[in-house]
C-alpha positions as CSV (number, residue, x, y, z in Angstrom):
1,M,68.5,118.2,105.7
2,V,68.6,116.2,108.6
3,A,71.0,116.6,111.1
4,Y,72.2,112.8,111.8
5,K,75.8,112.0,113.0
6,K,77.0,107.7,111.7
7,S,80.7,106.2,113.3
8,Y,82.3,102.8,111.5
9,T,85.1,101.5,113.4
10,F,87.8,99.7,112.5
11,K,87.2,95.7,111.4
12,K,89.5,94.0,114.3
13,K,88.6,90.5,112.0
14,I,90.9,92.6,109.4
15,N,93.0,94.3,111.5
16,R,94.6,90.8,113.5
17,T,94.4,88.8,110.0
18,Y,97.2,91.5,108.4
19,L,98.1,92.2,112.1
20,I,99.3,88.8,111.9
21,L,101.4,88.2,108.4
22,F,102.9,91.6,109.1
23,I,104.7,90.1,112.2
24,I,105.1,87.1,110.4
25,I,107.2,88.9,107.5
26,F,108.7,92.2,109.3
27,G,109.0,90.5,112.3
28,S,110.8,87.3,110.5
29,F,113.3,90.3,109.3
30,F,113.5,92.4,112.3
31,V,114.8,88.7,114.0
32,F,117.3,87.8,111.5
33,T,118.8,91.2,112.0
34,L,118.6,91.2,115.5
35,M,120.9,87.6,116.2
36,E,123.4,89.0,112.7
37,T,124.2,92.6,114.9
38,I,124.4,89.9,118.6
39,N,126.3,87.7,117.1
40,S,128.6,90.4,115.3
41,S,129.3,92.5,118.2
42,K,129.8,89.4,120.4
43,A,133.4,88.5,117.7
44,L,133.5,91.9,118.2
45,S,133.6,91.7,121.9
46,N,134.9,88.1,121.9
47,Y,138.6,89.5,119.6
48,Q,139.2,92.7,121.4
49,E,139.0,90.4,125.3
50,N,141.5,87.9,123.7
51,E,144.0,90.2,121.5
52,I,147.8,89.4,121.7
53,E,150.1,91.8,122.7
54,S,153.5,90.0,122.0
55,L,153.1,90.9,118.0
56,E,155.3,91.6,115.6
57,V,154.6,95.3,113.3
58,D,153.4,93.9,110.8
59,Q,151.4,90.9,112.6
60,N,149.9,94.0,114.6
61,D,148.9,95.8,112.0
62,L,146.8,92.5,110.5
63,W,145.3,91.9,113.7
64,D,143.8,96.1,113.3
65,S,142.5,94.8,110.5
66,E,140.5,92.2,111.2
67,E,139.3,93.4,114.1
68,H,138.6,96.9,111.7
69,D,136.4,94.1,109.7
70,L,134.7,93.0,113.0
71,S,134.2,96.4,113.6
72,R,132.2,97.1,110.3
73,S,130.8,94.1,109.9
74,Y,128.5,95.3,113.5
75,Q,128.2,98.9,112.4
76,F,127.0,97.6,108.8
77,D,124.5,94.9,110.8
78,L,123.4,97.6,113.5
79,T,122.5,99.8,110.8
80,V,120.4,97.4,108.9
81,T,118.1,96.4,111.4
82,I,117.4,100.2,113.0
83,L,116.0,100.7,109.4
84,L,114.7,97.6,109.2
85,M,112.7,98.9,113.0
86,L,112.1,102.1,111.5
87,F,110.9,100.6,108.0
88,S,108.5,98.3,109.4
89,V,107.2,101.5,112.4
90,T,106.3,103.3,109.4
91,I,104.8,100.7,107.4
92,Y,102.5,99.3,110.4
93,F,100.7,102.7,111.4
94,I,100.2,103.4,107.7
95,I,98.7,100.7,107.5
96,F,97.1,99.8,111.0
97,H,96.4,103.5,112.3
98,S,96.3,105.4,110.4
99,K,93.3,105.8,110.0
100,K,91.0,103.9,112.8
101,K,87.5,105.3,112.4
102,L,85.4,107.0,110.1
103,Q,82.5,110.0,110.9
104,I,79.6,110.8,108.1
105,D,77.6,114.0,109.3
106,D,75.7,116.3,106.8
107,K,78.7,118.6,107.4
108,G,81.1,115.7,105.3
109,M,83.4,113.4,106.4
110,Y,86.1,112.5,109.0
111,I,88.8,110.1,109.1
112,Y,90.4,109.5,113.1
113,G,93.5,108.3,113.3
114,I,95.1,106.3,116.4
115,T,93.6,108.7,119.4
116,G,90.4,108.2,118.4
117,N,90.1,111.8,119.9
118,K,90.2,113.9,116.7
119,Y,90.0,113.9,113.6
120,T,93.1,114.1,111.1
121,E,91.1,114.6,107.9
122,S,88.3,116.1,106.8
123,Y,86.5,116.5,103.8
124,L,83.4,118.9,103.4
125,W,80.6,117.7,101.2
126,D,80.7,121.5,99.5
127,T,84.5,121.2,98.6
128,I,84.3,117.8,96.5
129,D,84.3,117.9,93.3
130,Y,83.1,114.5,92.8
131,I,83.1,110.7,94.3
132,E,84.1,107.8,92.4
133,I,84.1,104.4,94.0
134,A,86.7,102.4,92.7
135,Y,89.8,100.2,93.2
136,S,91.8,101.1,96.0
137,Q,94.8,103.1,94.9
138,G,98.3,103.6,95.9
139,L,99.7,101.3,98.8
140,S,96.7,100.6,100.2
141,S,95.4,98.6,96.9
142,M,98.2,96.0,98.3
143,F,95.9,95.1,100.9
144,F,92.1,96.2,100.0
145,E,90.2,96.1,96.6
146,K,87.2,98.6,97.4
147,S,87.9,102.5,98.2
148,L,85.7,105.5,97.7
149,I,88.4,108.2,96.0
150,I,87.2,111.5,97.0
151,H,87.8,114.1,94.4
152,E,88.1,118.1,95.5
153,I,88.8,121.2,93.6
154,S,91.2,122.6,95.9
155,R,93.9,119.8,96.6
156,P,94.9,115.5,95.2
157,S,92.6,113.0,95.0
158,V,92.4,110.4,98.5
159,C,91.6,107.1,98.6
160,V,89.8,106.3,101.3
161,P,89.6,102.0,101.9
162,L,86.0,100.8,103.0
163,E,87.0,97.2,103.8
164,K,88.8,98.7,106.8
165,F,85.4,99.8,108.2
166,E,82.7,97.5,109.6
167,N,79.5,97.9,108.0
168,E,81.1,99.7,104.4
169,G,78.5,98.9,102.1
170,Q,76.2,101.6,104.3
171,I,78.7,105.0,103.9
172,V,78.0,104.6,100.2
173,D,74.2,104.2,100.7
174,I,73.9,107.3,103.0
175,I,75.8,109.4,100.8
176,E,73.7,108.6,97.7
177,S,70.4,108.4,100.2
178,N,71.0,112.7,101.0
179,Q,72.3,112.8,97.9
180,L,75.9,115.0,99.7
181,V,78.2,115.1,97.3
182,D,76.9,116.7,93.0
183,K,78.2,113.3,91.7
184,I,78.9,109.8,92.1
185,V,81.4,107.6,89.8
186,R,81.3,103.7,89.5
187,R,84.1,102.5,87.9
188,E,82.4,99.2,86.6
189,E,84.1,95.2,87.1
190,F,87.0,94.7,84.7
191,S,87.0,90.6,84.5
192,T,89.1,88.0,82.6
193,K,86.8,84.5,83.5
194,D,85.7,84.7,79.9
195,K,88.4,82.6,78.1
196,P,90.4,80.6,79.7
197,L,94.5,81.3,80.3
198,M,95.4,79.0,76.8
199,A,93.1,80.7,74.6
200,Y,94.8,84.3,75.3
201,F,98.5,82.6,74.3
202,S,96.7,81.2,71.6
203,E,95.2,84.7,70.1
204,A,98.8,86.2,71.3
205,V,100.3,83.7,68.9
206,L,98.3,84.7,66.2
207,H,98.3,87.8,66.4
208,F,102.1,88.1,66.5
209,K,102.1,85.9,63.7
210,N,99.3,87.9,61.1
211,N,101.8,91.1,62.0
212,L,105.1,89.5,62.3
213,L,106.0,92.7,59.5
214,I,105.7,95.3,62.0
215,Y,106.5,93.7,65.1
216,L,109.5,92.3,64.7
217,S,110.5,96.1,62.8
218,L,109.5,97.4,65.8
219,S,111.7,94.5,68.0
220,S,114.6,94.6,65.7
221,I,114.6,98.0,67.2
222,I,115.5,97.2,70.4
223,L,117.6,94.7,69.3
224,V,119.9,96.4,67.3
225,F,120.7,98.9,69.9
226,A,120.9,96.4,73.7
227,S,122.8,94.1,71.5
228,L,125.4,97.4,70.5
229,N,125.4,99.1,74.6
230,N,126.3,95.8,75.4
231,L,128.6,95.2,72.3
232,L,131.0,98.5,73.1
233,N,130.1,99.2,76.5
234,D,133.6,99.4,77.3
235,T,134.9,101.6,74.2
236,P,135.6,105.2,75.0
237,I,132.3,106.3,72.9
238,S,130.0,103.8,74.9
239,I,127.6,106.8,76.5
240,I,126.3,106.8,72.4
241,P,124.8,103.6,72.0
242,A,123.3,103.6,75.7
243,V,121.2,107.1,75.0
244,A,120.6,105.2,71.7
245,S,118.8,101.9,73.7
246,F,117.5,104.1,76.5
247,Y,115.6,106.5,73.7
248,F,114.6,103.9,71.3
249,G,114.2,101.2,73.1
250,I,111.6,103.2,74.6
251,K,110.3,104.5,71.7
252,A,110.3,100.8,69.9
253,N,108.4,99.5,73.4
254,I,105.3,102.1,73.3
255,A,104.9,101.9,69.8
256,M,104.8,98.1,70.3
257,N,102.2,98.8,73.1
258,I,100.2,101.3,70.8
259,F,99.7,99.3,67.8
260,S,98.6,96.1,69.6
261,F,96.2,97.3,72.3
262,E,95.0,99.2,68.9
263,S,94.6,96.6,66.9
264,F,93.1,94.7,68.9
265,N,90.5,97.7,69.3
266,N,90.0,97.0,65.4
267,N,92.0,100.3,64.7
268,Q,95.0,98.4,62.9
269,L,97.3,101.0,62.1
270,S,100.7,101.0,60.4
271,F,104.2,101.3,61.8
272,N,104.5,104.9,60.8
273,E,101.4,105.4,63.0
274,S,102.1,103.7,66.4
275,W,106.3,105.8,65.9
276,E,103.7,108.6,66.1
277,K,101.3,107.7,68.6
278,T,104.6,108.0,71.0
279,K,105.0,111.2,71.1
280,G,104.2,112.7,74.8
281,N,103.9,109.4,76.4
282,F,108.3,108.9,76.7
283,W,108.4,110.6,80.2
284,R,105.0,108.6,81.7
285,Y,106.6,104.7,80.5
286,F,110.0,106.0,81.4
287,T,108.8,107.0,84.9
288,A,106.4,103.4,84.9
289,T,109.5,100.9,84.6
290,F,111.4,103.4,87.3
291,I,108.9,103.1,90.0
292,Q,109.4,99.1,88.7
293,G,112.1,99.3,89.2
294,L,112.6,101.8,92.9
295,F,110.8,98.6,94.2
296,Q,113.4,96.1,93.7
297,V,116.0,98.2,95.0
298,P,115.3,96.9,98.6
299,F,115.4,93.4,97.5
300,Y,118.9,93.4,96.2
301,F,120.3,94.4,99.0
302,L,117.8,92.4,101.1
303,G,119.3,89.4,99.1
304,L,123.0,90.6,99.4
305,Y,122.2,91.0,102.9
306,L,121.3,87.8,103.5
307,Y,123.5,85.9,101.1
308,W,126.9,87.6,102.8
309,S,125.1,86.9,106.4
310,S,126.9,84.5,108.9
311,G,123.1,83.2,110.1
312,S,123.0,79.7,109.7
313,V,121.6,77.5,106.3
314,L,117.9,76.9,107.6
315,A,118.1,80.5,108.9
316,K,119.2,81.8,105.9
317,G,116.3,78.9,103.8
318,I,113.9,80.6,105.9
319,M,114.8,84.3,104.6
320,F,115.0,83.8,101.6
321,T,111.8,82.0,100.9
322,I,109.6,85.7,102.2
323,L,112.2,87.6,101.3
324,G,111.5,86.0,97.3
325,G,107.6,85.6,97.9
326,L,107.2,89.1,99.0
327,Y,109.4,89.9,95.6
328,S,107.5,88.3,93.5
329,M,103.7,89.6,94.7
330,S,106.5,93.3,94.1
331,V,106.6,91.8,89.9
332,L,102.8,91.0,90.2
333,W,101.9,94.0,91.4
334,L,103.6,96.4,89.1
335,F,104.2,94.6,86.2
336,L,101.3,96.0,83.9
337,L,102.7,100.0,84.5
338,P,104.6,100.3,81.9
339,Y,101.3,98.7,79.5
340,I,99.7,101.4,81.3
341,A,102.2,104.0,80.5
342,S,102.1,103.9,76.6
343,I,98.3,103.6,75.8
344,T,97.5,105.9,77.9
345,S,97.1,110.1,78.1
346,S,95.4,110.4,81.3
347,E,97.2,112.6,84.5
348,K,94.9,109.6,86.9
349,S,97.8,107.7,88.8
350,F,99.2,104.6,87.5
351,F,98.6,102.5,90.6
352,S,94.7,103.2,90.4
353,I,94.7,102.0,86.0
354,N,97.0,99.1,87.7
355,S,95.2,98.0,90.2
356,S,92.1,97.9,88.5
357,L,93.2,95.9,85.5
358,L,95.3,93.5,88.0
359,K,91.8,92.9,90.2
360,G,90.3,91.4,87.5
361,S,93.6,89.7,85.6
362,Y,96.1,89.4,88.8
363,I,95.6,85.0,87.2
364,K,96.4,86.5,83.5
365,M,99.8,87.7,84.8
366,I,101.5,84.7,86.8
367,P,102.9,82.6,84.1
368,L,104.5,85.9,82.5
369,V,106.2,86.9,85.8
370,V,107.6,83.2,86.5
371,F,109.4,83.7,83.6
372,E,110.9,86.1,84.3
373,L,111.3,85.5,88.0
374,A,113.4,82.4,86.2
375,R,115.5,84.4,84.1
376,I,116.1,86.5,87.4
377,A,117.0,83.1,88.9
378,V,119.2,82.1,86.6
379,F,121.4,84.7,86.9
380,I,121.4,84.7,90.8
381,N,122.5,80.6,90.3
382,V,125.2,82.1,88.2
383,F,126.1,85.0,90.8
384,V,126.7,82.4,93.5
385,R,128.4,80.2,92.0
386,N,131.4,82.1,89.9
387,D,134.3,84.3,91.1
388,F,134.2,88.2,90.2
389,T,135.8,87.6,87.1
390,T,134.3,84.6,85.5
391,L,131.3,86.9,86.3
392,V,132.3,89.6,84.4
393,N,132.2,87.5,81.3
394,V,129.4,85.3,81.9
395,T,127.7,88.4,82.4
396,D,128.1,90.1,79.2
397,S,126.7,87.0,77.5
398,Y,124.3,86.2,80.1
399,M,123.3,89.7,79.3
400,L,123.1,89.3,74.7
401,I,121.2,85.8,75.2
402,N,118.6,88.1,76.9
403,V,118.7,90.6,75.1
404,A,118.2,87.6,72.6
405,I,115.1,85.9,74.1
406,D,113.6,89.9,74.6
407,F,113.1,90.0,70.5
408,V,110.1,87.8,70.7
409,K,109.1,88.1,74.2
410,I,108.2,91.6,73.8
411,P,105.9,91.3,70.6
412,L,104.8,88.1,72.0
413,Y,104.1,90.0,76.0
414,S,102.8,93.2,74.5
415,A,100.1,91.1,72.2
416,Y,99.3,89.1,75.0
417,I,98.5,91.3,77.7
418,M,96.8,93.8,75.8
419,N,94.6,91.5,74.1
420,I,93.4,91.1,77.7
421,I,92.8,94.3,79.0
422,H,91.8,96.0,75.6
423,K,88.5,95.3,76.9
424,A,88.6,97.5,80.4
425,P,85.2,99.6,80.3
426,F,88.0,102.8,81.7
427,L,90.2,101.7,78.5
428,E,89.3,102.9,75.0
429,A,90.8,103.2,71.9
430,G,90.9,106.2,69.8
431,E,93.6,109.6,69.0
432,K,94.0,110.3,72.0
433,N,94.0,106.5,74.2
434,S,92.3,108.2,77.1
435,V,91.0,106.8,80.1
436,K,87.3,107.3,80.6
437,E,85.1,107.1,83.8
438,A,81.7,104.0,83.7
439,I,78.9,106.6,85.3
């Protein structure tokens, strides 16, 4: 083999584009929280300067309490600002500076970081099991589509986004032409352009109608236990319906998705067969839903912070718009995770499969996401318009209404989504429902 060395630098155009988006998103939140910190600091300072000394004891206690509230508000705003700054710097480094240059020679592949002087990651050809040319995994899948997934025997797989580098097509050509690795796996692209959006909806409704008994049987399990959980949540035995709703609700969701997936692949299952196939997927499904919820937590906290902040109506409106857009993208990005967890038993990354499916069908997922966001918007509207006591009563009714909606929505969603993804080349129906690679 002839010795050679080839380097590929980061694309400046992509860097500038994402840098602008990064500044607009994180810069806006940072400026807003910084202004809140400055305003709360000024309010506390003015209060302390204008303190009235001739106060009775009870009045002085009230005065100290007000000063304490101002001080607490300042500390909270300062904490949010610092945390947001640290988070922004971390994300900025991960996206724009963790991989600045890629170098290939006859010994291996090397990734150079922010300094560019010494490589931060190295992958020797002798230790690589195989390389997969596929969709990006993890955080990079939000920004870059095509990647090299390097699989080594001694450590976990690593995702190297090709679209970050100039002349990325040459990277694959060099590896293939010089036979630097024993095996290169190419994942087939997944697309749903064969049918319009309404065709999938019509087929989902027809499939639901033709298999009404099984769908409603599984959905009834979710409805019954969720209703009991809501009705008995203030009783001494509330833990029992809560645990039952958690366990049987997850099992019924998994069984429903398995039934839909298999039936669209011409493998009609009975109720008992679908329920039996849920074994082994319970904690995968729970992990997927937990990841969904975990990604939503920061948005809830930022939303509450914006709601209670003292900023102008215009500033708060702009920030809520940005936050709503980011939250919508987050929901769309993670929407398929529980469905993937239901029908696969592979150890491959949730995000790897999710990215592959979502890249080929994200337009088809938008109506479902919009419906879910509309339900959240209704709850927020109720939250804003009512006091705490009224809110508690309204929330119970709201939850019961949602449970009733889910009775039909869950099976329809399952039929709709499985009709879309059942033809994915890296999914297969059958006993194991495992992920396969297209070579």
